[in-house]
Residue, then its C-alpha position, 0 to 999 in steps of 0.5 A: m513572580n519573575m522567577k516563575r515566568q522565567t521557569l515557565k518560558y524555559l519549560v515551553l522552550c524545552c518542550a518546543m525543542a523536544c517536539a522539533q527534534a522528534s519531528f526531525a528524527d521521524s522524517g529520516p535522512s533527507g534525500q533518501k526516499s524509499e517506496n515504502q514512504y508512500l505506502f500506508h499499512p497500519d496494523e490496526s487496519k488489517q483484516t484477516d477475514f477478507d473473503t477471497d471467493v468471488e464471482p467476477l462480472h467480467e470473465e477477464s477480471l481474474q485473468g492472470f491471477d492464477c498464473m501469478d499465484r505461484d505458491d497457490d495460496g490464493y493471494l499475490s505477494e509483491n514478488e508474485l505481482d512482478a510476474r504480471d508481464e508474462c501473466v496478464n493480457n491487456a495489462k496497460e488497460r488494467g493498470l498493470e503495465a510493466s512501467s508501473r512500480t510493483a509496490l505502487i500497484l500493491d498499495l493501490m489494490d491491497a484494500d485490507r492492507d495485509l501486503r498481499i492481494s486476494k482474488r477479491e481485491f484483484n477482482i474489484w480492481n479489475e472491475m473498477r478499471s473496466q468500468q472506467n474504460 
């Protein structure tokens, strides 16, 4: 009986150590922070059929989208969002000011988590911002 208890304690201790080690390995090196640690982009949440055709309530809701969409694919990538300074009027009121990190803006606007902004997502963001003002 005593031998069984010792074996059981040993197994529990091994499992606890393995879990702690796995948790530590997942956390990555301390002191290094990347923008991606704040972003949540699980593959299972991607939607490929997110409708991009929109009719904005306010004319300015899509203002700047076409200017930033340099490859004319109907979506804004993170690199294209960097051009918001030269393309978007009243960027500060729309939450798109240059001082904000592009990756954070992408994460906030990207409803379907495909790492790009559709016209629909851009419109929804701007409509929500206009309602807050």
